[in-house]
C-alpha positions as CSV (number, residue, x, y, z in Angstrom):
1,M,92.4,-95.5,35.4
2,I,94.3,-98.0,32.5
3,K,96.3,-95.0,29.5
4,Y,96.8,-95.7,26.3
5,S,99.4,-94.2,23.8
6,T,97.0,-92.0,21.5
7,E,98.6,-94.3,18.6
8,S,98.2,-97.6,20.2
9,P,94.9,-100.2,18.8
10,Q,93.2,-100.5,22.4
11,K,93.3,-96.3,22.5
12,H,91.6,-96.2,18.7
13,Y,89.1,-99.9,19.5
14,H,87.9,-97.5,22.4
15,D,87.1,-94.6,20.9
16,G,85.7,-96.9,18.3
17,L,83.1,-98.5,20.9
18,A,82.3,-94.9,22.2
19,A,81.3,-93.7,18.7
20,F,79.5,-96.6,17.7
21,R,77.4,-96.1,21.0
22,K,76.6,-92.7,19.6
23,K,75.5,-94.2,16.5
24,E,78.2,-92.7,15.2
25,F,79.1,-95.4,12.5
26,E,81.1,-93.5,10.3
27,K,83.6,-92.9,13.2
28,A,83.7,-95.6,14.7
29,Q,84.9,-97.6,11.5
30,T,87.9,-95.0,11.2
31,Y,88.7,-95.9,14.6
32,F,88.5,-99.7,14.1
33,T,90.6,-99.4,10.9
34,K,93.1,-97.0,12.7
35,A,93.3,-100.0,15.4
36,I,93.6,-102.7,13.0
37,V,96.3,-101.1,11.1
38,L,98.7,-101.4,14.8
39,D,97.4,-104.5,15.1
40,P,96.2,-106.6,11.9
41,N,95.9,-109.9,13.2
42,N,93.1,-109.2,16.3
43,I,90.1,-111.2,15.6
44,Q,87.9,-108.6,17.8
45,L,88.7,-105.8,15.9
46,Y,87.1,-106.6,12.5
47,D,84.0,-108.4,14.2
48,S,83.3,-104.4,16.1
49,R,84.4,-102.9,12.4
50,A,82.3,-105.0,10.3
51,A,79.8,-104.2,12.7
52,A,79.7,-100.4,12.1
53,R,79.8,-101.5,8.5
54,E,76.8,-103.3,8.7
55,K,75.1,-100.1,10.3
56,L,75.9,-98.0,7.6
57,G,75.0,-100.7,4.8
58,Q,78.0,-101.4,3.9
59,L,77.3,-105.2,3.5
60,T,80.1,-106.7,1.0
61,S,82.8,-104.9,3.3
62,A,81.4,-106.2,6.5
63,L,81.7,-109.8,4.8
64,Q,85.3,-109.2,3.9
65,D,86.4,-108.7,7.6
66,A,84.2,-111.8,8.7
67,E,86.4,-113.3,6.2
68,I,89.5,-112.4,7.2
69,M,88.3,-113.3,11.3
70,V,88.0,-116.9,9.9
71,N,91.3,-117.1,8.1
72,L,92.8,-115.5,11.1
73,D,91.3,-118.1,13.5
74,K,89.1,-121.2,11.7
75,T,88.7,-122.8,15.4
76,S,86.8,-119.0,16.2
77,A,83.4,-118.8,16.4
78,K,83.6,-115.3,16.1
79,G,84.4,-115.5,12.3
80,Y,81.4,-117.4,11.2
81,L,78.8,-115.8,13.4
82,R,79.8,-112.6,11.6
83,A,79.7,-113.8,8.3
84,G,76.6,-115.6,8.4
85,K,75.0,-112.9,9.8
86,V,75.9,-110.9,6.5
87,Y,74.7,-113.3,4.2
88,R,71.1,-113.2,6.3
89,L,71.1,-109.4,5.8
90,L,72.2,-110.2,2.3
91,G,69.2,-112.5,1.7
92,Q,71.6,-115.5,1.1
93,N,70.6,-117.9,3.7
94,A,72.3,-120.8,1.8
95,K,75.1,-119.2,2.2
96,A,74.5,-118.4,5.5
97,L,73.9,-122.3,6.5
98,D,77.1,-123.2,4.8
99,I,79.2,-121.2,6.6
100,Y,77.3,-122.0,10.3
101,N,77.4,-125.7,9.4
102,N,81.6,-125.6,8.6
103,G,81.8,-123.7,11.7
104,I,80.0,-126.2,13.4
105,K,82.9,-128.8,12.4
106,E,85.8,-126.5,12.6
107,V,85.2,-124.6,16.2
108,K,86.3,-126.0,19.1
109,P,83.7,-128.0,21.3
110,N,84.2,-126.2,24.6
111,D,83.9,-122.8,22.4
112,Q,80.7,-120.9,24.1
113,L,79.2,-119.7,21.0
114,L,79.4,-123.2,19.3
115,Q,75.7,-123.4,20.9
116,I,74.6,-120.4,18.9
117,L,75.9,-121.6,15.9
118,H,74.2,-124.8,16.1
119,R,70.5,-122.6,16.7
120,F,71.4,-120.1,13.7
121,A,71.6,-123.3,11.8
122,N,68.7,-124.8,12.8
123,E,66.0,-121.5,12.4
124,I,67.4,-121.3,8.6
125,N,66.9,-125.2,7.9
126,E,63.2,-124.5,9.1
127,M,63.0,-121.2,7.4
128,Q,63.9,-122.8,4.1
129,E,61.5,-125.5,5.0
130,K,58.8,-123.1,5.5
131,S,60.3,-121.1,2.2
132,Q,59.2,-124.7,0.4
133,E,55.9,-124.8,1.3
134,S,55.2,-121.6,-0.3
135,T,55.8,-120.7,-4.6
136,V,54.8,-117.2,-4.0
137,N,57.4,-116.1,-1.2
138,K,60.0,-117.8,-2.4
139,S,59.3,-115.8,-6.2
140,T,59.2,-112.4,-4.3
141,K,62.6,-113.2,-2.9
142,T,64.3,-114.2,-6.1
143,C,62.9,-111.2,-7.4
144,D,64.2,-108.7,-4.7
145,I,67.0,-106.5,-6.1
146,V,68.7,-105.7,-2.5
147,V,69.1,-109.6,-2.4
148,M,70.0,-110.1,-6.6
149,F,72.5,-107.3,-6.8
150,P,76.0,-105.8,-5.4
151,T,75.3,-103.2,-2.3
152,E,76.8,-100.7,-4.9
153,L,74.4,-101.2,-8.1
154,T,71.5,-101.3,-5.4
155,H,72.8,-97.9,-3.9
156,G,72.7,-96.2,-7.7
157,I,68.8,-97.4,-8.2
158,F,67.8,-96.1,-5.5
159,E,70.0,-92.9,-5.7
160,S,67.9,-92.3,-9.3
161,L,64.5,-92.0,-7.4
162,P,63.1,-88.4,-6.2
163,L,63.4,-88.5,-2.7
164,A,59.1,-89.2,-2.4
165,S,59.8,-92.3,-4.0
166,L,62.3,-92.9,-2.2
167,C,60.4,-92.7,1.1
168,K,57.6,-95.2,-0.4
169,A,60.4,-97.4,-1.1
170,S,61.3,-97.7,3.0
171,I,57.7,-99.1,3.0
172,V,58.2,-102.2,0.8
173,S,59.1,-104.4,2.8
174,K,62.0,-104.6,6.4
175,R,64.9,-105.5,4.2
176,W,64.2,-102.1,2.2
177,R,63.9,-99.8,5.0
178,H,67.0,-101.2,6.6
179,F,69.0,-100.4,3.1
180,I,67.4,-97.2,2.4
181,I,67.1,-95.8,6.4
182,N,70.9,-97.1,7.2
183,S,72.2,-96.1,3.9
184,Q,75.2,-93.0,4.2
185,S,74.8,-92.1,0.7
186,L,71.1,-91.6,-0.2
187,W,70.4,-88.6,2.1
188,K,73.7,-87.2,1.3
189,N,71.3,-84.4,-1.0
190,L,68.1,-83.3,-0.1
191,D,67.6,-81.6,-3.8
192,F,64.2,-80.5,-4.1
193,T,64.5,-79.1,-7.3
194,L,64.7,-82.9,-8.5
195,N,61.6,-83.4,-6.2
196,R,58.3,-81.5,-6.4
197,P,57.0,-78.5,-8.6
198,S,58.3,-75.1,-8.0
199,G,56.5,-74.1,-5.1
200,A,55.3,-77.4,-3.9
201,I,57.6,-78.2,-1.2
202,T,56.2,-77.2,2.0
203,D,57.6,-77.0,6.2
204,Q,56.1,-80.7,6.8
205,V,57.5,-81.9,4.0
206,V,61.1,-80.9,4.1
207,S,61.0,-81.7,8.1
208,T,60.3,-85.6,6.8
209,Y,63.2,-85.5,4.9
210,V,65.3,-84.2,7.5
211,N,64.6,-86.1,10.0
212,R,65.5,-89.2,7.8
213,G,68.8,-88.2,6.4
214,K,70.4,-86.1,9.9
215,L,73.7,-85.9,9.8
216,R,74.4,-87.4,6.9
217,I,73.2,-84.2,5.0
218,Q,75.2,-82.4,3.1
219,T,73.4,-80.6,0.6
220,F,70.2,-78.8,0.9
221,I,68.3,-77.0,-2.4
222,C,65.2,-75.6,-2.2
223,H,64.9,-73.0,-4.8
224,N,61.6,-71.3,-5.7
225,A,60.5,-71.6,-1.4
226,E,57.7,-69.2,-1.4
227,R,56.0,-71.6,0.9
228,L,58.7,-72.2,3.6
229,S,58.8,-70.5,6.7
230,E,60.9,-70.5,10.1
231,R,59.9,-74.0,10.7
232,T,62.3,-75.2,7.8
233,L,65.7,-73.6,9.3
234,K,64.7,-75.0,13.1
235,A,64.1,-78.6,11.2
236,L,67.4,-78.2,10.2
237,R,69.1,-76.9,13.3
238,A,67.2,-79.6,15.9
239,V,69.4,-82.1,14.0
240,P,71.9,-80.5,14.3
241,C,73.0,-80.9,10.5
242,H,76.8,-79.6,11.2
243,N,77.7,-81.8,7.8
244,L,75.7,-79.5,5.6
245,K,78.4,-78.5,2.8
246,T,75.8,-76.7,0.4
247,F,73.0,-74.4,1.4
248,E,69.9,-72.9,-1.6
249,L,67.3,-71.7,-0.4
250,T,65.7,-69.2,-3.2
251,N,63.3,-67.1,-3.2
252,S,61.6,-67.0,0.4
253,S,60.3,-64.6,2.6
254,I,62.3,-66.6,5.9
255,N,63.3,-63.7,8.0
256,E,66.6,-62.0,9.0
257,T,66.6,-63.5,12.0
258,A,66.3,-66.8,11.2
259,I,68.9,-66.8,8.9
260,V,71.2,-65.2,11.2
261,I,70.7,-67.9,14.3
262,F,70.7,-70.3,11.2
263,I,74.1,-69.4,10.2
264,R,75.5,-69.4,14.0
265,T,74.1,-72.8,14.3
266,I,75.6,-74.5,11.5
267,G,77.8,-72.6,9.4
268,S,80.3,-74.0,10.3
269,Q,81.2,-76.2,7.2
270,L,78.7,-74.7,4.9
271,K,80.9,-74.4,1.4
272,T,78.3,-72.9,-0.9
273,I,75.3,-70.5,0.7
274,N,72.6,-69.3,-1.9
275,L,70.0,-67.0,-0.7
276,S,68.6,-65.2,-3.9
277,N,65.6,-63.1,-3.9
278,T,65.4,-63.9,-0.1
279,Q,65.2,-61.5,2.8
280,T,68.8,-61.5,3.4
281,S,69.8,-58.4,5.3
282,D,73.3,-56.5,6.2
283,R,73.4,-58.2,9.4
284,A,72.9,-61.9,8.0
285,V,75.9,-61.2,5.5
286,K,78.3,-60.3,8.1
287,T,77.1,-63.6,10.3
288,M,78.3,-65.4,7.3
289,L,81.5,-63.8,6.7
290,M,82.5,-64.1,10.4
291,H,80.6,-67.5,11.0
292,C,81.9,-69.5,8.0
293,P,85.4,-70.0,7.6
294,Q,84.9,-72.9,4.8
295,L,82.6,-70.6,2.4
296,E,83.8,-70.8,-1.1
297,T,80.8,-69.8,-3.2
298,L,78.2,-66.9,-2.1
299,N,75.1,-65.3,-4.4
300,L,73.3,-62.8,-2.8
301,S,71.5,-62.0,-6.3
302,L,68.5,-60.0,-6.1
303,C,68.7,-59.3,-2.3
304,K,68.3,-56.2,-0.7
305,I,71.4,-55.2,1.0
306,T,74.0,-52.9,0.9
307,T,77.4,-52.0,0.6
308,Q,77.9,-51.4,4.3
309,A,76.6,-55.7,4.3
310,F,80.7,-56.5,3.8
311,D,82.2,-53.5,6.3
312,L,83.0,-55.9,9.2
313,G,84.7,-52.6,10.8
314,D,87.4,-53.9,13.4
315,K,85.8,-57.7,13.1
316,Q,87.2,-60.5,11.7
317,C,86.6,-62.0,8.4
318,K,86.7,-65.4,8.5
319,A,85.0,-66.6,5.1
320,L,88.5,-66.1,3.3
321,K,87.9,-68.7,1.1
322,V,85.5,-67.1,-1.2
323,R,86.0,-67.0,-4.6
324,E,82.5,-66.6,-5.9
325,L,80.1,-64.1,-5.1
326,D,77.0,-63.1,-7.1
327,L,75.9,-59.6,-6.2
328,N,73.9,-59.2,-9.4
329,G,70.3,-57.0,-9.1
330,C,71.9,-55.6,-6.0
331,R,70.5,-52.2,-6.3
332,S,71.0,-50.6,-3.2
333,I,75.3,-51.4,-3.2
334,D,77.0,-48.9,-4.8
335,K,81.1,-48.6,-6.3
336,A,82.5,-48.6,-2.8
337,V,81.7,-52.8,-2.4
338,V,85.2,-52.9,-4.8
339,S,87.3,-51.6,-2.4
340,F,85.9,-54.3,0.1
341,I,86.1,-57.6,-2.0
342,I,89.2,-56.4,-2.3
343,I,90.2,-56.4,1.4
344,L,87.9,-59.5,2.1
345,F,88.1,-62.0,-1.1
346,P,91.6,-61.2,-2.8
347,N,91.8,-65.1,-4.3
348,I,88.1,-64.4,-5.7
349,T,88.2,-65.5,-9.0
350,H,84.1,-65.3,-10.2
351,L,82.5,-61.6,-9.0
352,N,78.8,-60.6,-10.6
353,I,78.5,-57.1,-9.9
354,H,76.0,-56.4,-12.3
355,G,73.2,-54.3,-11.4
356,I,75.1,-51.8,-8.7
357,S,75.2,-48.1,-9.0
358,G,78.1,-45.5,-9.6
359,I,80.6,-48.2,-11.5
360,T,83.6,-45.5,-13.2
361,T,86.7,-45.7,-14.6
362,H,88.3,-46.0,-10.9
363,T,86.0,-49.1,-10.6
364,L,87.8,-51.3,-13.0
365,V,90.7,-50.1,-12.1
366,N,90.2,-51.3,-8.1
367,L,88.9,-54.6,-10.4
368,A,93.1,-54.9,-11.0
369,H,93.7,-56.2,-7.3
370,L,92.1,-58.8,-8.3
371,P,94.7,-61.0,-10.0
372,N,92.8,-64.5,-10.2
373,L,89.5,-63.3,-11.7
374,E,88.5,-65.0,-13.9
375,C,85.0,-64.1,-14.4
376,I,83.4,-60.4,-14.4
377,S,80.0,-59.2,-14.7
378,M,79.0,-55.5,-15.1
379,F,76.5,-53.3,-16.3
380,G,76.1,-49.3,-16.9
381,N,78.2,-46.5,-18.4
382,M,81.4,-46.3,-17.0
383,Y,82.0,-42.6,-16.1
384,E,85.1,-41.2,-16.4
385,D,86.6,-40.3,-12.7
386,G,89.9,-39.1,-13.6
387,L,91.0,-41.4,-15.8
388,S,90.0,-42.1,-19.3
389,I,87.8,-45.8,-20.0
390,E,90.7,-46.5,-22.5
391,D,93.2,-46.4,-19.8
392,A,91.5,-48.0,-17.2
393,F,90.9,-51.2,-19.4
394,L,94.8,-51.0,-20.2
395,T,95.6,-51.4,-16.2
396,F,92.7,-54.0,-15.4
397,A,93.7,-56.0,-18.6
398,K,97.2,-56.3,-17.9
399,S,96.5,-57.7,-14.3
400,C,94.2,-59.9,-14.8
401,P,95.4,-62.7,-17.6
402,L,93.3,-65.4,-16.2
403,L,90.5,-63.9,-17.4
404,R,88.0,-66.3,-18.8
405,Q,84.2,-64.5,-19.2
406,F,84.1,-60.5,-19.0
407,V,80.3,-59.2,-19.3
408,L,79.8,-55.5,-19.6
409,E,76.6,-54.2,-21.1
410,E,74.8,-51.0,-21.9
411,C,78.6,-49.4,-22.0
412,P,77.6,-46.6,-25.1
413,D,81.2,-45.0,-23.9
414,L,82.9,-48.5,-24.4
415,T,85.9,-48.3,-28.0
416,D,87.5,-50.4,-30.2
417,N,90.9,-49.5,-27.9
418,C,89.1,-51.1,-25.0
419,V,88.3,-53.8,-26.8
420,R,91.7,-54.5,-28.2
421,H,93.2,-53.5,-24.9
422,L,90.9,-56.4,-23.0
423,V,91.6,-59.3,-25.9
424,V,95.7,-58.1,-26.2
425,S,95.9,-59.2,-22.8
426,C,93.8,-61.8,-21.9
427,V,93.8,-64.6,-24.1
428,N,91.7,-67.2,-22.7
429,L,88.8,-65.4,-22.5
430,E,85.8,-67.9,-23.3
431,E,82.9,-65.3,-23.1
432,L,82.6,-62.0,-24.3
433,T,79.5,-60.4,-23.7
434,L,79.4,-56.1,-25.1
435,N,75.6,-55.7,-25.7
436,G,74.8,-51.5,-25.9
437,S,78.3,-50.7,-26.7
438,Y,77.3,-48.5,-29.1
439,N,80.4,-47.0,-30.8
440,L,81.8,-50.3,-31.3
441,T,83.3,-51.0,-35.1
442,D,84.1,-53.7,-37.3
443,E,88.0,-52.3,-35.7
444,A,87.0,-54.2,-32.8
445,T,85.4,-57.5,-34.6
446,Q,89.1,-57.7,-35.7
447,Y,90.6,-57.2,-32.4
448,I,88.2,-60.3,-31.2
449,G,89.4,-62.7,-34.4
450,N,92.9,-61.9,-33.9
451,Y,93.3,-62.7,-30.4
452,C,90.1,-64.8,-29.3
453,N,90.7,-68.0,-30.6
454,R,88.8,-69.9,-27.4
455,L,85.6,-68.0,-27.9
456,K,82.6,-69.8,-27.3
457,I,80.4,-67.0,-26.5
458,L,80.3,-63.7,-28.1
459,R,77.3,-60.8,-27.9
460,I,77.8,-57.8,-29.7
461,G,74.7,-56.8,-30.3
462,K,73.4,-52.7,-30.4
463,S,76.7,-51.9,-32.3
464,P,75.3,-50.3,-35.7
465,G,79.1,-49.6,-36.6
466,I,79.6,-53.4,-36.9
467,T,79.3,-54.9,-40.3
468,D,79.3,-57.5,-42.7
469,S,82.6,-57.3,-43.5
470,G,83.2,-57.1,-39.3
471,I,81.9,-60.5,-38.8
472,S,83.6,-62.3,-41.9
473,V,87.0,-60.9,-40.9
474,M,86.6,-61.7,-37.5
475,L,85.6,-65.2,-38.7
476,D,88.4,-65.7,-41.3
477,L,90.9,-65.2,-38.4
478,G,89.9,-68.1,-36.9
479,C,87.2,-67.0,-34.0
480,G,84.2,-69.2,-35.6
481,S,85.9,-72.5,-34.3
482,L,85.0,-73.0,-31.0
483,L,81.7,-70.4,-31.1
484,E,78.2,-71.7,-29.8
485,I,76.3,-68.7,-28.7
486,I,76.4,-65.4,-30.8
487,E,74.3,-62.2,-30.6
488,L,74.1,-59.7,-33.5
489,K,70.6,-57.7,-32.4
490,Q,70.3,-54.2,-33.7
491,N,73.0,-54.4,-36.0
492,N,73.8,-53.5,-39.4
493,I,74.1,-56.9,-41.1
494,T,73.0,-58.8,-43.9
495,D,72.3,-62.3,-45.0
496,N,75.8,-62.5,-45.7
497,S,76.9,-62.8,-41.7
498,L,74.6,-65.6,-41.8
499,R,76.0,-67.5,-44.6
500,K,79.1,-66.7,-43.3
501,L,78.2,-68.1,-39.8
502,A,77.1,-71.2,-41.2
503,D,80.8,-71.7,-43.1
504,C,82.5,-70.8,-40.4
505,C,80.8,-71.7,-37.1
506,D,80.2,-75.7,-37.0
507,K,79.5,-75.8,-33.3
508,L,76.7,-72.7,-33.1
509,K,74.1,-73.5,-31.2
510,V,72.1,-70.1,-30.2
511,I,71.9,-67.2,-32.0
512,N,70.1,-63.7,-31.9
513,V,69.2,-61.6,-34.6
514,N,66.3,-59.6,-33.7
515,F,65.6,-56.2,-35.1
516,C,68.4,-56.1,-37.8
517,P,66.1,-55.0,-40.6
518,N,68.6,-55.9,-43.2
519,I,68.5,-59.9,-43.0
520,T,65.9,-61.9,-45.1
521,G,64.4,-65.2,-45.8
522,S,67.2,-66.5,-47.8
523,G,69.8,-65.9,-45.3
524,V,67.7,-68.0,-42.6
525,A,67.4,-71.2,-44.8
526,Y,70.7,-70.9,-45.4
527,L,71.7,-70.7,-41.9
528,V,68.9,-73.4,-40.6
529,K,69.8,-75.7,-43.5
530,K,73.5,-76.1,-42.8
531,C,73.4,-75.7,-38.9
532,G,69.8,-77.1,-38.1
533,K,71.0,-80.3,-36.4
534,L,73.2,-78.4,-33.8
535,M,71.4,-75.8,-33.1
536,Q,69.1,-75.2,-30.0
537,H,67.8,-71.6,-30.7
538,L,67.6,-69.1,-33.1
539,S,65.6,-65.4,-32.6
540,M,64.6,-62.9,-34.7
541,V,62.0,-60.7,-33.0
542,D,61.2,-57.8,-35.7
543,C,63.0,-59.2,-38.6
544,P,60.6,-57.1,-41.3
545,N,62.3,-58.5,-44.1
546,V,61.8,-62.2,-42.4
547,A,58.6,-64.2,-44.1
548,L,56.7,-66.0,-42.2
549,D,57.3,-68.4,-44.4
550,A,61.3,-68.4,-43.5
551,A,59.9,-68.7,-40.0
552,D,58.1,-71.6,-40.7
553,L,61.1,-73.8,-42.4
554,A,63.2,-73.2,-39.2
555,R,61.1,-74.2,-36.9
556,R,60.4,-77.4,-39.1
557,V,64.5,-78.0,-39.3
558,L,65.3,-76.9,-35.7
559,G,62.2,-78.8,-34.2
560,Q,63.4,-82.2,-35.7
561,H,66.7,-82.1,-33.0
562,G,64.8,-80.6,-30.1
563,G,65.5,-76.7,-31.3
564,T,63.2,-73.7,-31.0
565,V,62.8,-70.4,-32.8
566,N,61.8,-67.1,-31.5
567,Y,60.1,-65.4,-34.2
568,L,57.6,-62.2,-33.9
569,F,56.9,-59.5,-36.3
570,R,55.2,-56.3,-35.5
571,A,53.9,-53.8,-38.3
572,L,55.1,-50.6,-38.4
573,R,52.0,-48.3,-37.8
């Protein structure tokens, strides 16, 4: 048996041939390239790489290899044969004929492949004679995008088609089918949200596309998958889709056993898993944590899992790369989950525990053990557990200086000092949502104005202590320069706040002033006339002093630029 060095061109060449026979053309190309680096004058290596590139649909690159072959040895027929074949695949028969004729002149008479050059040249001559007899056929060829356009442009055209149209395009002609079926990029992303209306995807539809994409599939996205069953996961396992990196299957009733088997089979490369509102169980979550070493994003919102899903005991967690975790609406999870998260995912940056039960001041202090935290979302009153809420905010804010998004809704015990501690330490805040903090006053808005000069989203509704004065001071301090979304519902503001927003916030897109009894149509008119071109949505439900004509004006102005208005007034009984 011949032994090859691990870096010998022969070793890479034979590895490439083995991959080619298995139809692993991407791997084959890589091996042939390594061999070429070590032996750049070997015509056979370029010929083999060109063959792999043909299978991948990379015809331009294959042609470059063929041209190198001709330049290396003009007396060898191999380069001319390869170049001619690529030109014919491109539909450029005239150029193929020129290549064959040049080869016939240059190749040595004793070259066994010379006869093949003559045969191919004769075939093209015969085809051209037949083509001249049919004007229709000639015009059809000149309009073929696969022939006319560069490969990368043709790819771009096909990539813009939804999956159903791509399948139809593959039966237009033999050339189109060859191009589409053998493309390495067209089948990477199976995103059914771009293809059919919600709920229309069936197991049979998925199976069809999976069989087209096979090992090339890297993304599978199907939201609102009510009609899908275990057969969909079986189709992905049967390939098997070991290169799958993103898997999103939401609103599905697929059982936990099928999910567990699926994760165990092809979870090794998954970076993103979204199983929102599915039958995902504690067992399934543990399987993900132990079988998905590349996992970075995990969305389990609205799933009926418990805190025990993250208790692995003495079993090893392999999902150490998780950066984003969404547990929104998982009401069976309690505050203890934070302790597990700190152990399992010490480098987490995005955490949504909006809706978990029993959050206390110690929960916030525990979150201080996540120094890379950039986004945190919580809901509900933060009960004091041997520690005041202000001290808890001080500890948390000092330990999380990278924070860009902070959401804490319906926490009536939140104070102005809590806000001060937060904004002083977290100067990079882009979103601050504190709806339902009934004790906040204008002092809080002054702190926001002083320190939050990067703020894009601000929600401080249901805080009756916030008035026009607080809004005005906040905006005068420069907070409004980047503000895009502001929510001031159920606050004691008047038209003065609307005018101030219009004057100071030239990027304002969304504003919510629901249940604000003191604003009038005058303030609304001023706002929409000044910001109407950019504003996308204005909500003013149950504002008794905003008359219908003001709402109609807002609809006309915003509607000209695609904006919407939510106006509803229910008269007092």
